[in-house]
C-alpha positions, -999 to +999 in steps of 0.1 A: +230+558+071+262+547+085+293+572+074+315+560+098+343+576+117+343+615+115+372+640+110+381+671+095+411+672+069+430+708+072+452+721+043+478+737+061+504+762+055+532+746+074+528+709+088+552+714+117+532+747+130+501+732+129+513+698+143+524+719+176+493+740+179+473+706+180+495+693+205+489+723+226+450+713+225+460+679+236+461+663+203+487+633+193+500+620+163+481+587+154+492+584+118+512+597+089+544+615+086+566+649+079+580+629+052+542+621+036+534+656+042+503+648+064+495+640+101+464+625+116+459+640+149+436+623+178+425+637+211+397+614+226+375+603+196+383+637+177+402+632+147+419+664+127+438+652+095+469+683+089+477+677+050+503+700+037+502+708-002+480+677-009+443+697-017+434+737-014+403+742+014+395+717+041+372+687+039+347+671+060+357+633+057+338+603+066+352+567+064+325+539+065+337+506+079+358+526+107+356+537+142+375+567+152+406+545+158+410+535+121+396+496+135+369+479+114+334+484+127+313+447+123+286+468+102+290+494+079+268+508+049+290+503+017+302+536+000+284+528-031+252+521-012+255+554+005+262+573-028+232+553-044+209+567-016+220+603-019+218+601-058+184+589-052+178+619-030+185+641-057+223+652-041+248+662-068+281+646-062+317+662-073+329+626-081+315+590-076+326+558-063+325+527-096+296+510-083+308+480-108+335+472-078+338+463-043+359+475-016+378+506-010+368+536-027+354+570-023+331+600-034+327+638-029+302+659-027+294+695-014+269+708+011+252+740+004+276+766+020+303+749-005+320+726+021+337+696+006+327+663+020+346+631+012+332+598+019+360+575+022+362+536+024+393+519+032+381+487+029 
């Protein structure tokens, strides 16, 4: 199963404070803006999304079809195929991608410890 680029999406209390903290760790803004209430921070291959007021808790995020630079990969497993395989394996989903469509879509699940995982395809 090719899940694509991995990042962690953090729910932050103060976007500016969090940006400064991650910049001190060597991260640089690669997407988003203060006006949009989110920043994607990058350090090498590591990606951290900072989101203020958008969701509760932190989310592990995978982007099928993208690499860590948000560039299209040649080969990838479609989000619907990943969803089908997980359901076949008995994994319960919180939300589901529409199997009647193609292109961008997403679904969510939780791991055994309650950590939320988002499989989010942008193409």
